C-alpha positions in Angstrom: -13.3 4.4 -12.6 -12.0 7.5 -12.9 -8.9 9.5 -11.1 -11.7 11.7 -10.7 -13.5 9.5 -9.1 -10.9 8.6 -6.7 -10.1 12.0 -5.7 -14.1 13.3 -5.7 -14.2 10.3 -2.2 -10.8 11.7 -1.0 -11.9 15.5 -1.2 -15.5 14.5 0.4 -13.4 13.3 3.3 -10.3 16.4 3.7 -12.0 19.2 1.2 -9.3 22.1 0.0 -10.8 24.4 1.0 -9.4 22.8 4.8 -5.5 23.3 3.7 -3.3 25.8 5.0 -2.6 29.3 2.4 0.9 27.5 1.2 -0.3 24.3 0.5 -0.5 22.7 -3.0 -2.5 20.1 -2.4 -4.5 18.8 -4.9 -3.7 17.1 -8.6 -0.3 18.1 -9.0 0.1 16.0 -12.6 -2.6 14.3 -14.3 -5.6 13.9 -16.2 -8.6 13.8 -14.0 -10.6 11.8 -16.9 -8.1 9.6 -17.4 -9.2 5.7 -16.1 -7.7 4.2 -13.2 -5.5 1.3 -13.8 -4.4 1.0 -10.0 -3.6 3.3 -7.3 -0.2 3.5 -5.0 -0.5 4.8 -1.6 2.8 7.1 0.0 3.9 9.6 2.4 6.0 11.3 -0.3 6.0 10.6 -4.4 9.7 10.0 -4.9 11.4 8.9 -7.6 11.3 5.7 -6.3 7.9 5.3 -5.4 6.9 6.7 -9.2 9.6 3.5 -10.4 7.1 1.2 -8.5 4.3 2.9 -9.7 5.3 2.0 -13.1 6.2 -1.6 -12.2 2.6 -2.1 -10.2 0.8 -0.7 -13.3 -0.5 2.2 -11.0 -1.0 5.6 -12.9 -2.1 7.0 -9.8 0.2 7.8 -7.0 -1.4 9.7 -3.8 0.7 11.0 -1.6 0.3 12.9 1.4 3.5 15.1 0.7 3.0 17.3 -2.2 6.0 17.1 -4.4 5.4 20.5 -5.9 5.3 23.4 -2.9 6.3 26.2 -5.4 5.9 27.2 -9.0 8.5 25.3 -11.5 10.3 27.6 -13.5 12.0 24.9 -15.5 12.0 21.3 -15.5 15.1 20.0 -16.7 15.6 17.2 -14.5 18.1 19.2 -11.4 16.3 17.8 -8.8 14.9 14.8 -7.6 11.4 17.2 -7.9 11.6 18.3 -11.4 12.7 14.6 -12.0 9.7 13.2 -10.9 7.7 15.8 -12.6 9.4 14.1 -15.6 8.9 10.6 -15.3 5.0 11.2 -14.4 4.2 13.3 -17.3 6.5 11.0 -19.3 4.4 7.7 -18.4 0.8 9.4 -17.5 1.1 8.8 -13.3 -0.9 11.3 -11.9 -0.1 12.5 -8.7 -2.3 14.0 -5.9 -1.3 15.1 -2.7 -3.7 15.2 0.7 -1.3 17.5 2.8 -2.3 20.1 5.4 -6.0 19.8 4.6 -5.4 16.0 5.7 -3.8 17.6 8.9 -6.0 19.8 9.4 -9.6 17.4 9.2 -11.2 15.7 12.6 -10.0 12.2 11.6 -7.4 13.3 10.1 -3.5 12.0 10.7 -3.4 13.7 13.9 -6.2 11.3 14.8 -4.1 8.6 13.1 -2.0 9.6 15.6 -3.6 9.6 18.6 -5.0 6.2 17.6 -1.9 4.4 18.1 -1.9 5.7 22.0 -5.8 5.1 22.5 -6.0 8.2 23.4 -9.7 9.1 24.3 -12.4 11.9 24.5 -10.3 13.7 22.0 -11.2 17.3 20.9 -9.2 19.8 18.5 -5.8 21.4 19.2 -5.9 24.5 17.3 -9.3 25.4 16.2 -9.8 27.4 12.2 -12.1 30.5 12.1 -14.2 31.6 9.2 -14.7 27.8 7.6 -18.7 27.9 9.0 -21.6 29.8 7.6 -25.3 30.7 8.4 -27.9 30.2 6.0 -31.3 32.4 6.6 -34.2 31.3 4.9 -37.9 31.6 5.6 -40.5 29.3 4.4 -44.4 28.9 4.7 -45.6 26.6 7.9 -46.8 24.1 5.8 -43.9 23.3 3.9 -41.0 24.8 6.6 -40.2 21.0 7.9 -39.9 20.0 3.9 -36.9 22.4 3.5 -35.5 22.1 6.7 -34.9 18.6 5.8 -33.5 19.5 2.5 -30.9 21.0 4.4 -29.9 18.7 6.8 -29.6 15.8 4.1 -27.4 18.2 2.0 -25.3 18.4 5.2 -26.4 21.6 7.0 -27.0 21.7 11.0 -24.5 20.3 12.9 -22.7 21.4 15.5 -20.0 19.0 17.2 -21.1 16.4 17.8 -25.0 17.1 17.5 -26.8 16.4 14.4 -30.3 18.3 12.7 -29.5 21.6 14.5 -31.4 25.0 13.5 -33.2 27.6 14.6 -37.5 28.3 14.1 -39.0 31.8 14.0 -42.6 32.4 13.4 -43.8 35.5 11.7 -45.1 37.2 8.3 -44.1 38.0 5.2 -45.2 40.2 2.6 -44.8 40.2 -1.4 -46.3 41.7 -4.4 -45.9 39.6 -7.5 -45.0 41.4 -10.7 -47.3 40.9 -13.9 -46.3 37.1 -15.3 -45.2 35.9 -12.0 -47.0 32.4 -10.5 -46.4 33.0 -7.1 -46.7 29.9 -4.7 -49.8 32.1 -2.8 -51.3 35.1 -3.8 -51.9 36.6 -6.5 -50.3 39.0 -9.3 -50.7 42.6 -8.8 -51.4 42.0 -5.0 -49.7 42.4 -1.9 -49.6 38.7 0.2 -49.3 38.6 3.8 -48.2 34.8 4.4 -47.6 33.3 7.5 -43.5 31.8 7.6 -41.1 30.1 9.6 -37.5 31.9 9.3 -35.6 28.7 9.0 -31.5 29.3 10.9 -28.9 26.4 9.6 -24.9 26.4 10.1 -23.0 25.0 7.5 -18.7 24.1 6.7 -18.0 26.8 3.6 -17.2 24.1 0.8 -21.2 22.8 1.0 -22.6 25.8 0.3 -23.8 24.9 -2.9 -24.7 22.3 -2.3 -27.0 23.4 0.7 -27.8 26.1 -1.3 -29.7 24.0 -4.1 -31.0 22.0 -2.1 -32.8 24.9 -0.9 -33.9 26.0 -4.0 -34.7 22.7 -5.1 -36.8 21.8 -2.1 -38.1 25.6 -1.4 -41.7 26.6 -3.0 -41.7 29.6 -3.6 -40.8 31.1 -7.3 -38.1 33.3 -6.1 -36.5 31.9 -2.8 -35.6 35.1 0.1 -32.3 33.2 1.6 -29.3 35.1 3.3 -25.7 33.2 3.5 -23.7 35.2 5.9 -19.9 34.2 6.9 -19.1 33.4 10.4 -16.3 34.6 12.8 -16.7 31.4 15.1 -13.8 28.5 15.2 -15.0 25.1 13.3 -14.3 22.7 16.0 -14.4 19.7 14.1 -11.4 21.6 12.0 -8.3 22.5 12.6 -4.1 21.6 14.0 -3.2 19.2 16.6 -5.3 17.0 18.8 -5.8 16.9 22.6 -6.7 14.2 24.5 -6.4 11.6 27.6 -4.8 8.3 27.8 -6.5 5.2 29.1 -4.4 4.7 32.8 -2.1 7.9 33.7 2.0 6.6 33.1 5.1 7.4 34.3 6.7 9.5 32.0 9.6 7.2 30.7 7.2 4.2 30.3 5.0 6.9 28.0 8.3 7.7 26.3 9.1 4.2 25.6 5.5 3.6 24.3 5.9 6.5 22.0 9.2 5.1 20.7 7.3 1.4 20.1 4.1 2.6 19.0 5.5 5.5 16.4 7.9 3.1 15.1 11.0 5.5 15.6 14.3 5.1 16.0 14.7 8.1 18.4 12.4 9.9 20.5 14.2 13.5 21.2 12.7 14.9 24.6 12.9 17.2 27.2 13.8 17.1 30.9 11.0 14.9 33.1 9.1 16.8 35.3 8.8 13.9 37.8 4.9 13.9 37.4 2.5 11.4 35.9 1.4 11.6 32.2 -2.4 11.5 31.2 -3.7 14.3 28.6 -1.6 14.4 25.7 -1.4 16.7 23.3 0.1 15.8 19.3 0.1 17.3 15.8 1.8 15.3 12.7 4.7 17.3 10.9 6.2 20.0 11.8 4.5 20.8 14.9 6.7 23.4 17.5 4.2 26.2 15.9 1.2 24.2 18.6 3.2 24.3 21.7 1.2 27.5 23.5 -2.1 25.6 22.6 -0.2 22.5 24.0 0.4 24.3 27.4 -2.5 25.9 27.5 -4.8 22.7 27.0 -2.9 21.9 29.8 -1.2 18.9 28.0 1.3 16.7 30.3 2.9 15.9 27.4 3.3 17.0 23.4 3.8 14.7 20.8 5.1 16.1 17.3 8.2 16.8 14.9 11.2 18.9 13.8 11.5 21.0 17.3 14.7 23.8 16.6 16.9 23.1 19.7 16.2 26.6 21.4 12.5 25.5 21.0 12.8 22.9 23.5 13.2 25.8 26.2 10.0 26.8 25.1 8.2 23.6 27.8 9.5 25.5 30.3 8.9 22.7 32.6 5.1 22.7 31.5 4.8 19.6 29.3 7.3 17.5 28.0 8.1 17.9 24.4 8.3 14.3 22.4 9.6 14.6 19.3 9.6 11.2 16.9 10.5 12.8 13.6 8.8 13.9 10.5 7.8 10.5 8.8 7.8 9.0 12.0 4.5 11.0 12.9 2.9 10.7 9.4 3.4 7.5 8.0 0.6 6.5 9.2 -1.9 8.5 6.9 -0.9 5.8 4.5 -3.6 3.6 6.2 -5.5 6.5 6.7 -6.0 6.7 2.4 -6.3 3.0 2.4 -9.1 3.3 4.9 -10.9 5.7 2.7 -10.8 4.3 -0.1 -11.5 0.8 0.6 -14.7 1.9 2.3 -15.5 3.5 -0.9 -14.8 1.3 -3.3 -15.4 -2.2 -2.1 -14.6 -3.7 -5.3 -11.0 -1.8 -5.8 -8.1 -2.2 -4.0 -4.8 0.9 -3.8 -1.7 -0.6 -2.8 0.7 0.7 -0.3 4.0 1.7 -1.6 6.7 -0.5 0.1 9.2 2.3 -0.1 10.2 3.7 2.9 10.5 7.8 1.8 11.9 8.2 5.0 15.6 10.6 4.2 16.1 10.4 7.8 18.6 7.5 9.0 19.4 6.7 12.7 22.5 5.0 13.6 
């Protein structure tokens, strides 16, 4: 098994194209063609984690947070980022990060948070736009189903919880093959009229190469007419945060105690209570104050996230309860998600969860 095999599986779940513009997800250090001796899973690739990887014979560290966000102009060991870089390179340890792409994917970090509270009927709180494409192509009637099935198999045709979505429309196509062509129907040098089916399917942008390749492989024509169009639509399956419902409505303090217990945190900072039951809950891993407006618009009774500043607590305006559980605490279960993804795809390979608590915040 090679490092690239691990990366391929992780990026099939959380495509790099889903990350935010400021992010640096992906392979940060290392050779993707190196054989894997062991994989260590962590939230942060700290110096202590690198030492643990060395001790356990792991040459790949998979982290949620990228150890390098901006460019490194010098690597002299003057801070922990540079010291990790030196240690990784010196000992041939690859470091890979899945960050905001893992946050934005439907079953990602926020889904792990939702599972801690048994939230039901969840949906993405702030879906991302411009991640969808639509393919139009035209196939002879007898071959249209073959082409359509190939598109479905390549990942096209999913809308929300529905699969194999497409649109068929009959029409007549014309073409005139130049000398030397080998048309599927008709003769070179003669205009041919063919009863065709127009096929329309939608697909995520990162699958474009695979979808177009499948169409070309299964289409009978020597030259295939098709269009790929960028859509402005929000992609309901990808975006920041989730909102869902508790199995039963809870008193506010009972809810906050549950949050503290389930997120294994030493402190929950929260806004004034509203003397109402908590039923609908919004949440987002990491620094999530930017989603407060969406949480209120969704009608959430509580919003669980981290890194709220003092004045941002006022923005709740008694419309919901903000529950700040801490950055590490909100994202710690990303390690369990990494473990699940890899063990599901590599049944005879066991990644290791780091035993290092990388949380830089302590509570008295």
